[in-house]
N, C-alpha and C positions, 0 to 999 in steps of 0.2 A: 508087101512092103520090102524094100531092099535093105540088106544088112549094111549098117554104117561102116563096118570094117572094109567092105567091098568098095565103098565110094572114096576111100582114101588111098591114093596111088603114089607111093614113093618110088623114086627112080633108081636109087642105088642102095647098096647094103648099109652104108653109113646113115643115109636118110631114114631107112626103114628102122634101123636100131634106135636112132634118136627119137623118132615119133613113137615107137613102141615103149621106150623108157618114159616118155612124157605122159602118154595116154595109152596104157596097156590095152591091146585089143582083146576081144572075146576069143577069136580063133587066130587071127593074123590079118594084116593089111594086104591089100591087093598089089604086092610088089611086082614091078615090071622092070626089065633091064633095058635102060636107054631112054633118053628124052623122047625120041620119035615113037617108041613103043607106048609110053605113057600117053602121048598125044593121040595116037591111033586108038588106044583103048577108050579114051574119053570121047573120041569122035564116032566110033563105030558101035559101041555097046548102047543099045536103045535106052536102058534105064539110066545110064550115065549122061548121055548127050541130051536127054529130055528132062533130067532132074539135077540132083546135086552131085558134084564130083570135086575132089580136091587133089590136084596133081602137084607133087612135090618134086621139082627137078633142079638140077644144078645149072648155073649160068655157064654154058659152054661157049666156045668161040663161035660156033654156028648156032644161031637161035632157031628154035622150032617155029615155023610160020604160024602154026595153030595157036601158039602161046600169045600171039599178038592180038587175038580176038578177045582176050580176057584182061581184067584188071590185075595188076601186080599188087599183092598184099604186102610183101616184104622182100627186100633184096639187100644183101650185105656184100659190098665190093671188097675184094681182097687187097 
């Protein structure tokens, strides 16, 4: 069984701090630096691409193509 902390992948330090404050992890979430790295991690890690993964990314000027394959749960426009 995969560790739930590993399946939650925040993209920046603010996102990581926020999700850790809301739901404290056992050891630490799978923080990755950059939207494209979050997408690559979700695409290439067998346990994540074939199972559950929650990527938390910022809405950047250039959208990650991989994100278009998924449903958007929430988005807040600035």
